PyMOL commands that place a pseudoatom at each C-alpha (Angstrom):
pseudoatom trace, name=CA, resn=MET, resi=1, chain=A, elem=C, hetatm=0, pos=[0.081, -0.422, 0.100]
pseudoatom trace, name=CA, resn=GLU, resi=2, chain=A, elem=C, hetatm=0, pos=[1.416, 3.412, -1.271]
pseudoatom trace, name=CA, resn=ILE, resi=3, chain=A, elem=C, hetatm=0, pos=[1.198, 6.383, 1.787]
pseudoatom trace, name=CA, resn=THR, resi=4, chain=A, elem=C, hetatm=0, pos=[1.186, 9.864, 0.983]
pseudoatom trace, name=CA, resn=LEU, resi=5, chain=A, elem=C, hetatm=0, pos=[1.348, 12.166, 3.523]
pseudoatom trace, name=CA, resn=ARG, resi=6, chain=A, elem=C, hetatm=0, pos=[0.658, 16.022, 2.861]
pseudoatom trace, name=CA, resn=ALA, resi=7, chain=A, elem=C, hetatm=0, pos=[1.343, 18.556, 6.001]
pseudoatom trace, name=CA, resn=THR, resi=8, chain=A, elem=C, hetatm=0, pos=[0.098, 22.241, 5.803]
pseudoatom trace, name=CA, resn=GLU, resi=9, chain=A, elem=C, hetatm=0, pos=[0.387, 24.895, 7.920]
pseudoatom trace, name=CA, resn=PHE, resi=10, chain=A, elem=C, hetatm=0, pos=[3.595, 23.357, 10.040]
pseudoatom trace, name=CA, resn=GLU, resi=11, chain=A, elem=C, hetatm=0, pos=[6.520, 21.523, 9.242]
pseudoatom trace, name=CA, resn=PRO, resi=12, chain=A, elem=C, hetatm=0, pos=[5.850, 17.920, 11.246]
pseudoatom trace, name=CA, resn=ASP, resi=13, chain=A, elem=C, hetatm=0, pos=[8.571, 16.025, 12.225]
pseudoatom trace, name=CA, resn=GLU, resi=14, chain=A, elem=C, hetatm=0, pos=[10.081, 12.394, 11.191]
pseudoatom trace, name=CA, resn=GLN, resi=15, chain=A, elem=C, hetatm=0, pos=[8.594, 10.602, 14.206]
pseudoatom trace, name=CA, resn=LEU, resi=16, chain=A, elem=C, hetatm=0, pos=[4.998, 12.004, 13.784]
pseudoatom trace, name=CA, resn=LYS, resi=17, chain=A, elem=C, hetatm=0, pos=[5.738, 10.894, 10.003]
pseudoatom trace, name=CA, resn=ALA, resi=18, chain=A, elem=C, hetatm=0, pos=[7.154, 7.536, 11.214]
pseudoatom trace, name=CA, resn=ARG, resi=19, chain=A, elem=C, hetatm=0, pos=[4.352, 7.438, 13.518]
pseudoatom trace, name=CA, resn=ALA, resi=20, chain=A, elem=C, hetatm=0, pos=[1.058, 8.042, 10.573]
pseudoatom trace, name=CA, resn=GLN, resi=21, chain=A, elem=C, hetatm=0, pos=[3.058, 5.573, 8.543]
pseudoatom trace, name=CA, resn=GLN, resi=22, chain=A, elem=C, hetatm=0, pos=[2.922, 3.184, 10.989]
pseudoatom trace, name=CA, resn=LYS, resi=23, chain=A, elem=C, hetatm=0, pos=[-0.852, 3.286, 12.031]
pseudoatom trace, name=CA, resn=VAL, resi=24, chain=A, elem=C, hetatm=0, pos=[-1.678, 3.849, 8.732]
pseudoatom trace, name=CA, resn=ILE, resi=25, chain=A, elem=C, hetatm=0, pos=[-0.146, 0.336, 7.275]
pseudoatom trace, name=CA, resn=ARG, resi=26, chain=A, elem=C, hetatm=0, pos=[-1.264, -1.860, 9.859]
pseudoatom trace, name=CA, resn=LEU, resi=27, chain=A, elem=C, hetatm=0, pos=[-5.278, -0.740, 8.428]
pseudoatom trace, name=CA, resn=GLN, resi=28, chain=A, elem=C, hetatm=0, pos=[-3.906, -3.097, 5.690]
pseudoatom trace, name=CA, resn=ARG, resi=29, chain=A, elem=C, hetatm=0, pos=[-4.312, -6.304, 7.564]
pseudoatom trace, name=CA, resn=TYR, resi=30, chain=A, elem=C, hetatm=0, pos=[-8.440, -5.537, 6.881]
pseudoatom trace, name=CA, resn=LEU, resi=31, chain=A, elem=C, hetatm=0, pos=[-8.339, -5.187, 4.025]
pseudoatom trace, name=CA, resn=PRO, resi=32, chain=A, elem=C, hetatm=0, pos=[-5.448, -6.137, 1.035]
pseudoatom trace, name=CA, resn=ASP, resi=33, chain=A, elem=C, hetatm=0, pos=[-6.923, -4.825, -1.381]
pseudoatom trace, name=CA, resn=LEU, resi=34, chain=A, elem=C, hetatm=0, pos=[-6.249, -1.251, -0.335]
pseudoatom trace, name=CA, resn=GLU, resi=35, chain=A, elem=C, hetatm=0, pos=[-3.792, 1.150, -3.207]
pseudoatom trace, name=CA, resn=ARG, resi=36, chain=A, elem=C, hetatm=0, pos=[-3.387, 3.610, -1.266]
pseudoatom trace, name=CA, resn=ALA, resi=37, chain=A, elem=C, hetatm=0, pos=[-3.855, 6.105, 1.323]
pseudoatom trace, name=CA, resn=ASP, resi=38, chain=A, elem=C, hetatm=0, pos=[-3.738, 9.839, 1.298]
pseudoatom trace, name=CA, resn=VAL, resi=39, chain=A, elem=C, hetatm=0, pos=[-2.936, 11.278, 5.214]
pseudoatom trace, name=CA, resn=GLU, resi=40, chain=A, elem=C, hetatm=0, pos=[-3.260, 15.321, 5.839]
pseudoatom trace, name=CA, resn=LEU, resi=41, chain=A, elem=C, hetatm=0, pos=[-2.355, 17.071, 8.175]
pseudoatom trace, name=CA, resn=SER, resi=42, chain=A, elem=C, hetatm=0, pos=[-3.373, 20.715, 8.538]
pseudoatom trace, name=CA, resn=LEU, resi=43, chain=A, elem=C, hetatm=0, pos=[-2.774, 22.770, 11.315]
pseudoatom trace, name=CA, resn=GLU, resi=44, chain=A, elem=C, hetatm=0, pos=[-6.511, 24.380, 12.480]
pseudoatom trace, name=CA, resn=PRO, resi=45, chain=A, elem=C, hetatm=0, pos=[-6.405, 28.430, 15.213]
pseudoatom trace, name=CA, resn=THR, resi=46, chain=A, elem=C, hetatm=0, pos=[-8.128, 28.073, 17.766]
pseudoatom trace, name=CA, resn=ARG, resi=47, chain=A, elem=C, hetatm=0, pos=[-9.294, 30.473, 20.367]
pseudoatom trace, name=CA, resn=GLY, resi=48, chain=A, elem=C, hetatm=0, pos=[-6.498, 29.189, 23.217]
pseudoatom trace, name=CA, resn=VAL, resi=49, chain=A, elem=C, hetatm=0, pos=[-3.505, 29.020, 23.047]
pseudoatom trace, name=CA, resn=GLU, resi=50, chain=A, elem=C, hetatm=0, pos=[-2.508, 25.559, 21.593]
pseudoatom trace, name=CA, resn=ALA, resi=51, chain=A, elem=C, hetatm=0, pos=[-3.295, 25.221, 18.397]
pseudoatom trace, name=CA, resn=ARG, resi=52, chain=A, elem=C, hetatm=0, pos=[-5.675, 22.159, 17.247]
pseudoatom trace, name=CA, resn=ARG, resi=53, chain=A, elem=C, hetatm=0, pos=[-3.552, 19.700, 14.778]
pseudoatom trace, name=CA, resn=ILE, resi=54, chain=A, elem=C, hetatm=0, pos=[-6.367, 18.054, 11.928]
pseudoatom trace, name=CA, resn=VAL, resi=55, chain=A, elem=C, hetatm=0, pos=[-5.682, 14.637, 10.628]
pseudoatom trace, name=CA, resn=ARG, resi=56, chain=A, elem=C, hetatm=0, pos=[-7.833, 13.994, 7.708]
pseudoatom trace, name=CA, resn=ILE, resi=57, chain=A, elem=C, hetatm=0, pos=[-7.203, 10.319, 6.643]
pseudoatom trace, name=CA, resn=ASN, resi=58, chain=A, elem=C, hetatm=0, pos=[-8.563, 8.858, 2.340]
pseudoatom trace, name=CA, resn=LEU, resi=59, chain=A, elem=C, hetatm=0, pos=[-8.124, 4.776, 1.871]
pseudoatom trace, name=CA, resn=ILE, resi=60, chain=A, elem=C, hetatm=0, pos=[-8.121, 4.322, -2.087]
pseudoatom trace, name=CA, resn=MET, resi=61, chain=A, elem=C, hetatm=0, pos=[-9.553, 0.602, -3.147]
pseudoatom trace, name=CA, resn=TYR, resi=62, chain=A, elem=C, hetatm=0, pos=[-9.441, 0.365, -6.997]
pseudoatom trace, name=CA, resn=GLY, resi=63, chain=A, elem=C, hetatm=0, pos=[-9.019, 4.612, -7.728]
pseudoatom trace, name=CA, resn=LYS, resi=64, chain=A, elem=C, hetatm=0, pos=[-11.794, 5.576, -5.759]
pseudoatom trace, name=CA, resn=VAL, resi=65, chain=A, elem=C, hetatm=0, pos=[-11.770, 7.157, -2.136]
pseudoatom trace, name=CA, resn=LEU, resi=66, chain=A, elem=C, hetatm=0, pos=[-13.523, 3.834, -0.522]
pseudoatom trace, name=CA, resn=LEU, resi=67, chain=A, elem=C, hetatm=0, pos=[-13.524, 5.520, 2.812]
pseudoatom trace, name=CA, resn=ARG, resi=68, chain=A, elem=C, hetatm=0, pos=[-12.234, 8.705, 5.155]
pseudoatom trace, name=CA, resn=ALA, resi=69, chain=A, elem=C, hetatm=0, pos=[-11.533, 9.333, 8.638]
pseudoatom trace, name=CA, resn=GLU, resi=70, chain=A, elem=C, hetatm=0, pos=[-10.825, 12.844, 9.564]
pseudoatom trace, name=CA, resn=ALA, resi=71, chain=A, elem=C, hetatm=0, pos=[-10.089, 13.444, 13.722]
pseudoatom trace, name=CA, resn=ARG, resi=72, chain=A, elem=C, hetatm=0, pos=[-8.889, 16.600, 16.025]
pseudoatom trace, name=CA, resn=ALA, resi=73, chain=A, elem=C, hetatm=0, pos=[-7.123, 17.216, 18.645]
pseudoatom trace, name=CA, resn=ALA, resi=74, chain=A, elem=C, hetatm=0, pos=[-4.091, 19.800, 20.348]
pseudoatom trace, name=CA, resn=ASP, resi=75, chain=A, elem=C, hetatm=0, pos=[-1.939, 16.762, 20.292]
pseudoatom trace, name=CA, resn=PRO, resi=76, chain=A, elem=C, hetatm=0, pos=[-1.872, 15.229, 16.563]
pseudoatom trace, name=CA, resn=ASN, resi=77, chain=A, elem=C, hetatm=0, pos=[-0.511, 11.622, 17.422]
pseudoatom trace, name=CA, resn=ALA, resi=78, chain=A, elem=C, hetatm=0, pos=[-3.610, 11.514, 19.449]
pseudoatom trace, name=CA, resn=ALA, resi=79, chain=A, elem=C, hetatm=0, pos=[-4.631, 12.878, 16.417]
pseudoatom trace, name=CA, resn=VAL, resi=80, chain=A, elem=C, hetatm=0, pos=[-3.487, 10.282, 14.223]
pseudoatom trace, name=CA, resn=ASP, resi=81, chain=A, elem=C, hetatm=0, pos=[-4.368, 7.730, 16.823]
pseudoatom trace, name=CA, resn=ALA, resi=82, chain=A, elem=C, hetatm=0, pos=[-8.324, 8.578, 16.535]
pseudoatom trace, name=CA, resn=ALA, resi=83, chain=A, elem=C, hetatm=0, pos=[-7.913, 9.203, 13.166]
pseudoatom trace, name=CA, resn=VAL, resi=84, chain=A, elem=C, hetatm=0, pos=[-6.805, 5.521, 12.645]
pseudoatom trace, name=CA, resn=ASP, resi=85, chain=A, elem=C, hetatm=0, pos=[-9.267, 3.993, 14.921]
pseudoatom trace, name=CA, resn=ASN, resi=86, chain=A, elem=C, hetatm=0, pos=[-11.849, 5.639, 13.237]
pseudoatom trace, name=CA, resn=LEU, resi=87, chain=A, elem=C, hetatm=0, pos=[-11.317, 3.717, 10.073]
pseudoatom trace, name=CA, resn=LYS, resi=88, chain=A, elem=C, hetatm=0, pos=[-10.262, 0.260, 11.901]
pseudoatom trace, name=CA, resn=GLY, resi=89, chain=A, elem=C, hetatm=0, pos=[-14.115, 0.483, 12.601]
pseudoatom trace, name=CA, resn=GLN, resi=90, chain=A, elem=C, hetatm=0, pos=[-15.178, 1.102, 9.349]
pseudoatom trace, name=CA, resn=LEU, resi=91, chain=A, elem=C, hetatm=0, pos=[-13.299, -1.391, 7.339]
pseudoatom trace, name=CA, resn=LEU, resi=92, chain=A, elem=C, hetatm=0, pos=[-14.471, -3.644, 10.043]
pseudoatom trace, name=CA, resn=ARG, resi=93, chain=A, elem=C, hetatm=0, pos=[-18.670, -2.457, 9.453]
pseudoatom trace, name=CA, resn=TYR, resi=94, chain=A, elem=C, hetatm=0, pos=[-17.318, -2.262, 5.664]
pseudoatom trace, name=CA, resn=LYS, resi=95, chain=A, elem=C, hetatm=0, pos=[-16.101, -6.326, 5.718]
pseudoatom trace, name=CA, resn=GLU, resi=96, chain=A, elem=C, hetatm=0, pos=[-18.854, -6.937, 7.353]
pseudoatom trace, name=CA, resn=LYS, resi=97, chain=A, elem=C, hetatm=0, pos=[-21.058, -6.177, 5.282]
pseudoatom trace, name=CA, resn=ARG, resi=98, chain=A, elem=C, hetatm=0, pos=[-19.185, -7.657, 2.067]
pseudoatom trace, name=CA, resn=ASP, resi=99, chain=A, elem=C, hetatm=0, pos=[-19.006, -11.112, 3.592]
pseudoatom trace, name=CA, resn=ASP, resi=100, chain=A, elem=C, hetatm=0, pos=[-22.511, -11.064, 5.390]
pseudoatom trace, name=CA, resn=TRP, resi=101, chain=A, elem=C, hetatm=0, pos=[-23.877, -10.263, 1.549]
pseudoatom trace, name=CA, resn=ARG, resi=102, chain=A, elem=C, hetatm=0, pos=[-21.305, -12.872, -0.377]
pseudoatom trace, name=CA, resn=HIS, resi=103, chain=A, elem=C, hetatm=0, pos=[-23.319, -16.154, 1.592]
pseudoatom trace, name=CA, resn=HIS, resi=104, chain=A, elem=C, hetatm=0, pos=[-26.633, -14.479, 1.958]
pseudoatom trace, name=CA, resn=GLN, resi=105, chain=A, elem=C, hetatm=0, pos=[-26.999, -15.304, -2.151]
pseudoatom trace, name=CA, resn=PRO, resi=106, chain=A, elem=C, hetatm=0, pos=[-29.251, -17.681, -3.224]
pseudoatom trace, name=CA, resn=PRO, resi=107, chain=A, elem=C, hetatm=0, pos=[-27.759, -22.074, -3.494]
pseudoatom trace, name=CA, resn=ARG, resi=108, chain=A, elem=C, hetatm=0, pos=[-27.715, -22.812, -7.596]
pseudoatom trace, name=CA, resn=PRO, resi=109, chain=A, elem=C, hetatm=0, pos=[-29.307, -25.047, -8.216]
pseudoatom trace, name=CA, resn=ALA, resi=110, chain=A, elem=C, hetatm=0, pos=[-27.777, -28.765, -8.401]
pseudoatom trace, name=CA, resn=GLN, resi=111, chain=A, elem=C, hetatm=0, pos=[-27.406, -29.702, -12.215]
pseudoatom trace, name=CA, resn=GLU, resi=112, chain=A, elem=C, hetatm=0, pos=[-27.197, -33.203, -13.635]
pseudoatom trace, name=CA, resn=PRO, resi=113, chain=A, elem=C, hetatm=0, pos=[-24.482, -34.538, -15.785]
pseudoatom trace, name=CA, resn=GLU, resi=114, chain=A, elem=C, hetatm=0, pos=[-24.643, -33.513, -19.139]
pseudoatom trace, name=CA, resn=GLU, resi=115, chain=A, elem=C, hetatm=0, pos=[-23.716, -37.547, -20.262]
pseudoatom trace, name=CA, resn=GLU, resi=116, chain=A, elem=C, hetatm=0, pos=[-26.992, -38.628, -17.645]
pseudoatom trace, name=CA, resn=ILE, resi=117, chain=A, elem=C, hetatm=0, pos=[-29.044, -36.071, -19.328]
pseudoatom trace, name=CA, resn=GLU, resi=118, chain=A, elem=C, hetatm=0, pos=[-28.629, -36.731, -23.031]
pseudoatom trace, name=CA, resn=GLU, resi=119, chain=A, elem=C, hetatm=0, pos=[-28.859, -41.376, -22.755]
pseudoatom trace, name=CA, resn=LEU, resi=120, chain=A, elem=C, hetatm=0, pos=[-32.100, -40.362, -21.776]
pseudoatom trace, name=CA, resn=GLY, resi=121, chain=A, elem=C, hetatm=0, pos=[-32.720, -38.425, -24.015]
pseudoatom trace, name=CA, resn=GLU, resi=122, chain=A, elem=C, hetatm=0, pos=[-31.168, -40.944, -26.595]
pseudoatom trace, name=CA, resn=GLU, resi=123, chain=A, elem=C, hetatm=0, pos=[-33.566, -43.632, -24.636]
pseudoatom trace, name=CA, resn=GLU, resi=124, chain=A, elem=C, hetatm=0, pos=[-36.695, -41.756, -25.175]
pseudoatom trace, name=CA, resn=LEU, resi=125, chain=A, elem=C, hetatm=0, pos=[-36.250, -41.971, -29.135]
pseudoatom trace, name=CA, resn=GLU, resi=126, chain=A, elem=C, hetatm=0, pos=[-35.421, -45.514, -29.324]
pseudoatom trace, name=CA, resn=GLU, resi=127, chain=A, elem=C, hetatm=0, pos=[-38.913, -45.932, -27.738]
pseudoatom trace, name=CA, resn=GLU, resi=128, chain=A, elem=C, hetatm=0, pos=[-40.885, -43.233, -29.599]
pseudoatom trace, name=CA, resn=GLU, resi=129, chain=A, elem=C, hetatm=0, pos=[-39.906, -44.851, -32.694]
pseudoatom trace, name=CA, resn=PRO, resi=130, chain=A, elem=C, hetatm=0, pos=[-41.458, -48.684, -32.310]
pseudoatom trace, name=CA, resn=ALA, resi=131, chain=A, elem=C, hetatm=0, pos=[-44.782, -47.051, -31.977]
for i in range(1, 131): cmd.bond("trace and resi %d" % i, "trace and resi %d" % (i + 1))
show_as sticks, trace
zoom trace
C-alpha cells in the first residue's frame, strides 16, 4: 500500500511522519486490497494558546475513495490515533457487510451431469420410433 503524507501550515517532525505511516499501514491487515492511503495533517487556529491539529485520512481502493476519517486534537499523535481507530471500525463494518452479502446469495440449483441427460434423450427417441 502506498502512503502519501501531506502537511499544511506546519512542518511535522520525522517521528510524527513515521508514526502516521506505521499506524495507517496496519489498516491493510483488515482489507489487503487497499491501494493507497492519503494522510493530510493540518493546523486549525483556536482561541486558546494551543492550536488544534487535524488529521484527515482517505483510503483508496480500485482508484476510488473507499473510506475517510477526520480527527481533531491538541496533540498530533492523538489525532492520528483517533483517525486510525475510526477507520478501523469503518473497515470492520465494511468487511462484515461485504462478506455478509456474499453469504446470503441464493444457492445455485444442482445440475445433472450432461452424460445422463444425453442418455435419457436417446432412450426416449428409441421408444418413440417403434410406436
